C-alpha positions in Angstrom: 55.8 133.7 -118.5 54.9 137.3 -119.5 55.5 140.0 -116.7 51.9 141.4 -115.4 52.2 144.6 -113.3 50.2 145.5 -110.6 47.5 148.8 -110.7 48.1 151.6 -108.4 51.3 152.4 -106.2 53.2 150.4 -103.6 55.7 152.1 -101.1 58.5 150.8 -99.1 60.1 152.2 -95.8 64.1 151.3 -95.6 66.0 152.0 -92.5 69.3 153.5 -92.0 72.2 151.1 -91.1 75.7 151.0 -90.3 78.0 148.5 -91.3 81.5 147.1 -89.6 80.8 148.0 -86.0 84.3 148.2 -85.5 85.9 144.7 -86.4 83.1 143.1 -88.5 84.5 144.5 -91.6 82.3 143.8 -94.8 80.5 141.2 -92.5 78.7 142.6 -89.6 75.8 145.2 -90.0 72.8 146.6 -87.8 70.0 148.3 -88.7 68.5 152.0 -87.1 65.3 153.6 -86.9 65.9 156.0 -89.2 64.1 155.7 -92.5 63.7 157.0 -95.9 60.0 156.2 -97.4 59.6 155.7 -101.3 56.8 155.0 -103.4 56.5 154.1 -107.1 53.8 153.6 -109.5 53.9 152.0 -113.3 53.0 154.7 -115.6 52.1 154.9 -119.5 55.9 155.9 -120.5 58.8 157.7 -119.1 60.4 158.3 -115.8 59.9 160.8 -113.1 61.6 160.9 -109.7 60.6 163.3 -107.0 63.0 163.9 -103.8 61.9 165.5 -100.5 64.5 165.7 -97.5 68.2 164.6 -97.9 69.5 164.6 -101.4 66.5 167.1 -102.9 68.3 169.2 -105.8 71.1 166.9 -106.1 69.7 163.3 -107.0 68.9 162.7 -110.5 65.3 162.8 -111.4 65.5 160.1 -114.3 66.8 156.7 -114.5 69.9 158.0 -113.2 68.7 157.8 -109.6 69.5 154.9 -107.5 66.0 153.4 -106.8 65.3 153.6 -110.3 68.4 151.5 -111.5 67.6 149.1 -108.7 64.4 148.6 -110.0 65.5 148.3 -113.5 67.6 145.4 -112.4 65.1 143.7 -110.5 62.5 144.2 -113.1 64.9 142.4 -115.5 65.0 139.5 -112.9 61.2 139.5 -112.9 61.1 139.0 -116.7 60.3 142.4 -118.2 60.4 146.3 -117.9 57.3 148.5 -117.5 56.4 151.4 -119.9 56.9 154.0 -117.5 57.6 154.7 -114.0 56.8 157.5 -111.1 58.9 157.3 -108.2 58.2 159.7 -104.9 61.4 159.7 -102.4 61.3 161.0 -98.7 64.7 160.8 -97.6 66.0 161.2 -93.9 69.1 158.9 -94.2 72.0 161.3 -94.5 73.8 161.0 -98.0 77.5 159.6 -98.3 78.1 159.5 -94.3 78.5 156.1 -93.8 74.7 155.2 -92.9 73.9 153.2 -95.9 71.9 155.7 -97.8 72.9 154.0 -100.6 71.9 150.3 -99.4 68.5 151.8 -98.6 67.8 153.2 -102.1 68.8 149.7 -103.7 66.7 147.8 -101.3 63.8 150.4 -102.1 64.0 149.8 -105.5 64.5 146.0 -105.7 61.3 145.4 -103.1 59.1 148.5 -105.0 59.9 146.4 -108.2 58.5 143.2 -106.9 55.9 144.6 -105.3 54.8 146.0 -108.6 54.8 142.5 -110.5 52.0 140.0 -110.0 53.5 137.2 -108.3 56.8 139.0 -107.7 57.6 137.6 -104.3 57.5 133.8 -106.0 59.4 135.2 -108.5 62.2 137.0 -106.4 61.9 135.4 -103.1 63.7 137.1 -100.1 66.8 135.4 -100.8 67.0 136.0 -103.9 66.4 140.0 -103.2 69.2 139.9 -100.7 71.3 138.2 -103.5 70.7 141.1 -105.9 70.7 143.9 -103.7 74.1 142.8 -102.7 75.2 142.5 -106.5 74.3 146.1 -106.9 75.7 147.6 -104.1 78.9 145.3 -104.4 78.9 143.7 -100.8 76.0 142.7 -98.3 77.3 144.4 -94.9 74.6 147.3 -95.2 71.7 145.6 -97.5 71.5 142.8 -95.1 70.4 144.7 -92.1 68.4 146.9 -94.5 66.2 144.2 -95.4 66.2 142.1 -92.3 66.4 144.5 -89.3 68.7 144.1 -86.3 71.8 142.9 -86.0 73.2 140.9 -89.0 76.0 138.8 -90.3 76.3 138.7 -93.9 78.7 136.6 -96.2 78.9 135.8 -100.0 79.0 132.1 -101.1 79.5 131.1 -104.9 75.8 131.5 -105.5 75.6 135.1 -103.8 75.3 136.8 -100.6 73.5 135.4 -97.6 72.8 136.9 -94.0 71.0 136.0 -91.1 69.7 138.6 -88.2 69.9 138.3 -84.6 68.1 140.2 -81.5 70.2 142.9 -80.1 70.3 142.8 -76.4 68.4 145.6 -74.0 71.6 147.4 -73.2 72.6 148.3 -76.7 72.2 152.2 -76.9 72.9 153.2 -80.6 73.8 157.0 -80.9 75.0 158.4 -84.2 77.3 161.7 -84.4 76.7 162.9 -88.0 79.1 165.6 -89.5 78.5 168.1 -92.2 81.5 166.7 -94.5 80.5 163.8 -96.5 82.5 160.9 -97.4 82.8 158.7 -100.4 83.1 154.4 -99.9 85.4 154.0 -102.8 87.7 156.6 -101.3 87.7 154.9 -97.9 88.3 151.4 -99.8 91.3 152.8 -101.6 92.8 154.1 -98.4 93.2 150.0 -97.3 96.1 148.0 -98.2 96.2 145.1 -100.3 97.5 142.9 -97.4 97.2 143.1 -93.7 99.4 141.4 -90.9 98.3 137.6 -89.9 98.1 138.9 -86.5 95.9 141.7 -87.1 93.4 139.6 -89.0 93.3 136.7 -86.0 92.9 139.7 -83.7 89.8 141.0 -85.8 88.4 137.3 -86.1 88.3 137.3 -82.2 87.1 140.7 -81.6 84.3 140.2 -84.2 83.3 137.1 -82.5 83.2 138.5 -79.0 81.1 141.6 -80.4 78.5 138.9 -81.4 78.1 138.2 -78.0 78.6 141.3 -76.8 75.4 142.8 -79.1 73.1 139.9 -78.4 73.9 138.9 -74.9 76.1 141.1 -72.9 76.5 144.6 -73.8 79.2 145.3 -71.0 81.7 143.6 -73.2 81.0 146.2 -76.0 84.5 148.3 -75.5 86.6 145.5 -76.0 84.6 143.9 -78.6 84.4 147.1 -81.1 88.5 147.3 -81.1 89.5 147.0 -84.9 93.1 146.7 -86.5 91.7 146.1 -90.3 90.5 149.3 -91.4 89.9 152.1 -89.1 93.3 153.3 -88.5 94.4 153.1 -92.2 91.4 155.2 -93.2 91.9 157.6 -90.2 94.1 160.3 -92.0 91.4 161.1 -94.5 88.9 162.0 -92.0 90.8 163.3 -88.8 87.8 164.5 -87.1 86.1 161.3 -87.2 89.2 159.4 -85.8 89.9 162.1 -83.2 85.9 161.6 -81.7 86.1 158.1 -81.8 89.3 158.3 -79.6 87.8 160.8 -77.3 84.8 158.3 -76.9 86.8 155.5 -76.3 89.0 157.3 -73.5 86.0 157.8 -71.9 84.3 154.2 -71.9 82.3 154.6 -74.7 82.2 151.5 -77.5 82.8 154.1 -80.7 83.6 153.0 -84.1 83.2 154.6 -87.8 79.8 154.1 -89.1 80.4 152.0 -92.4 83.1 154.2 -94.3 82.5 157.0 -92.3 82.6 160.0 -91.7 79.8 159.3 -89.1 80.6 157.9 -85.8 78.8 155.3 -84.2 78.5 155.0 -80.0 77.0 151.3 -79.2 77.1 152.3 -75.4 75.6 155.5 -73.1 77.6 158.8 -73.8 78.8 160.4 -70.5 76.4 162.7 -69.1 76.9 166.1 -70.5 79.0 165.1 -73.5 78.9 167.6 -76.3 80.4 167.2 -79.5 80.2 170.5 -80.5 78.3 172.4 -83.4 80.1 170.2 -86.4 78.1 167.1 -85.2 74.6 166.5 -85.1 73.7 163.9 -82.3 70.9 161.3 -83.3 69.9 158.9 -80.8 68.1 155.9 -82.4 66.9 152.4 -81.5 67.8 149.5 -83.1 65.3 149.0 -86.1 64.1 144.9 -85.7 61.5 144.9 -88.5 63.8 145.7 -91.7 62.6 147.1 -94.9 58.7 147.1 -94.6 56.6 147.1 -98.0 52.7 148.5 -98.3 50.5 149.3 -101.0 49.0 153.0 -101.4 50.9 156.1 -101.9 52.8 158.3 -99.2 50.6 159.4 -96.3 51.2 162.6 -94.7 53.3 161.3 -92.2 55.8 159.5 -94.6 55.8 162.6 -96.6 57.4 164.4 -93.6 61.2 164.3 -94.3 61.8 164.9 -90.5 59.2 162.4 -88.7 60.1 159.0 -88.8 56.1 158.0 -89.2 54.8 154.5 -88.8 55.1 150.8 -90.1 53.6 150.4 -93.6 
């Protein structure tokens, strides 16, 4: 069946995410109420990308932009490429800090492409969109909460990625502490050993299971539930300030972990009264985003174009 493209622009709001959450390496993720807004429209020819906010002046303004690359991959699945694209990005998710900025761009691209194709949701349903986004990203732990919202468990089967979302308990109070320095997921993964002791794997399996209970039902158990032996210690030498802050917070009774591959720190319980991380860290108290990615029709409005505003649901 030939591909027919929708007239006019579509838009999507995608949340920041934190993966791993301590022991849930490459499996657990959490959507956070900090969003990028992206709009796209089919044009007569060429590709034009504008970026406001995070990454402005740094990210590609053509086919090299990750949103466009994800759109191209989705259009291939949907049956055909448009003649041209105009894309507008208003970014608030810090780039290369362990808060899922690349997953947000990928999810935005996949959903925008689907919305720009007549009958797109039939050709690429939500399960297929997750599989495609995870294939582009290389792992599903960030794209799952970005798509589904809330607290997610993701895994991969021979057919591709799958995920489920669960509600988070009222006592979970996410705070992210974002440093100025950036990190690269590829470099962080290179620091991991090829094998780990059986005891460490068994330890993490137990703590990951406990974390699911703590996040959904009993937040008082978050501190013991967020202990990790699979990745954080191996990565600590490459981000000593992050490792030191995690240790300081945990010593104070805060369930703190490295957010994704770092260097951002995620605290899942309240910070001590009067806590001051210093000028090297930006502190953001964020709600859990329960809705996941939200798609709408039309261009970005005034609120969505504000790079510092959270805006409203599409």
